[in-house]
C-alpha positions as CSV (number, residue, x, y, z in Angstrom):
1,X,0.0,0.0,0.0
2,X,1.4,3.4,-1.0
3,X,1.7,6.4,1.2
4,X,-1.2,8.1,-0.6
5,X,-3.4,5.1,-0.1
6,X,-2.5,5.0,3.6
7,X,-3.2,8.7,3.9
8,X,-6.6,8.2,2.2
9,X,-7.3,5.3,4.4
10,X,-6.5,7.3,7.5
11,X,-8.8,10.1,6.3
12,X,-11.6,7.6,5.9
13,X,-11.1,6.3,9.4
14,X,-11.0,9.8,10.8
15,X,-14.2,10.7,8.9
16,X,-15.9,7.5,10.2
17,X,-14.8,8.4,13.7
18,X,-16.1,11.9,13.4
19,X,-19.5,10.6,12.1
20,X,-19.8,8.2,15.0
21,X,-18.9,10.9,17.4
22,X,-21.4,13.3,15.8
23,X,-24.1,10.6,16.0
24,X,-23.4,10.1,19.7
25,X,-23.5,13.8,20.3
26,X,-26.8,14.2,18.5
27,X,-28.3,11.3,20.5
28,X,-27.0,12.7,23.7
29,X,-28.4,16.2,22.8
30,X,-31.8,14.6,22.0
31,X,-31.8,12.7,25.3
32,X,-30.9,15.9,27.3
33,X,-33.5,17.9,25.5
34,X,-36.2,15.3,26.3
35,X,-35.1,15.3,29.9
36,X,-35.3,19.1,30.1
37,X,-38.8,19.0,28.6
38,X,-39.8,16.3,31.1
39,X,-38.3,18.3,34.0
40,X,-40.1,21.5,32.8
41,X,-43.4,19.6,32.7
42,X,-42.8,18.2,36.2
43,X,-41.9,21.6,37.6
44,X,-45.0,23.2,36.0
45,X,-47.3,20.5,37.4
46,X,-45.6,20.8,40.8
47,X,-46.1,24.6,40.9
48,X,-49.7,24.3,39.8
49,X,-50.4,21.6,42.4
50,X,-48.6,23.6,45.1
51,X,-50.5,26.8,44.2
52,X,-53.8,25.0,44.3
53,X,-53.0,23.4,47.7
54,X,-51.9,26.9,49.0
55,X,-55.1,28.5,47.9
56,X,-57.2,25.7,49.6
57,X,-55.1,26.2,52.7
58,X,-55.7,30.0,52.7
59,X,-59.5,29.4,52.1
60,X,-59.6,26.9,55.0
61,X,-57.6,29.1,57.3
62,X,-59.8,32.1,56.5
63,X,-63.0,30.1,57.1
64,X,-61.6,28.8,60.4
65,X,-60.6,32.4,61.5
66,X,-64.1,33.7,60.5
67,X,-65.8,31.0,62.5
68,X,-63.5,31.7,65.5
69,X,-64.1,35.4,65.3
70,X,-67.9,34.9,65.0
71,X,-67.9,32.7,68.1
72,X,-65.8,35.1,70.1
73,X,-68.0,38.0,69.0
74,X,-71.2,36.1,70.0
75,X,-69.6,35.3,73.4
76,X,-68.7,39.0,73.9
77,X,-72.2,40.1,73.0
78,X,-73.7,37.5,75.3
79,X,-71.4,38.6,78.2
80,X,-72.3,42.2,77.6
81,X,-76.0,41.4,77.5
82,X,-75.8,39.6,80.8
83,X,-73.7,42.3,82.4
84,X,-76.1,45.0,81.1
85,X,-79.0,43.2,82.7
86,X,-77.2,42.8,85.9
87,X,-76.1,46.4,86.0
88,X,-79.5,47.8,85.2
89,X,-81.1,45.8,88.0
90,X,-78.6,46.8,90.6
91,X,-79.7,50.2,91.8
92,X,-78.0,51.4,94.9
93,X,-78.8,54.4,97.1
94,X,-76.4,56.7,95.4
95,X,-78.0,55.9,92.0
96,X,-81.5,56.5,93.4
97,X,-80.4,59.9,94.8
98,X,-79.0,60.9,91.5
99,X,-82.2,59.9,89.7
100,X,-84.3,61.8,92.2
101,X,-82.0,64.9,91.8
102,X,-82.3,64.8,88.1
103,X,-86.1,64.5,88.3
104,X,-86.4,67.3,90.8
105,X,-84.3,69.7,88.8
106,X,-86.8,69.4,86.0
107,X,-89.6,70.4,88.2
């Protein structure tokens, strides 16, 4: 085999190696792209699910807070009603004098 033939043979081997390498690179690039798309889809689904769960949690917490506030308000109103009835029925001598003084001033 002559030097020229050896040179051509070497070039063919180099070209074949380049083509194999390029094929491997293209396959790896395709695989990485697919993994990136899958990861992006996973992240989007995770964010959507998390957002939905957070909204439900906020709604639930808001409802619980509203119920608690309503119960506390009702208790305060009930206590105030009881106290107002108790206070209005307790008339001491001083209060009687003040009422009489007010009534007599008008006369």
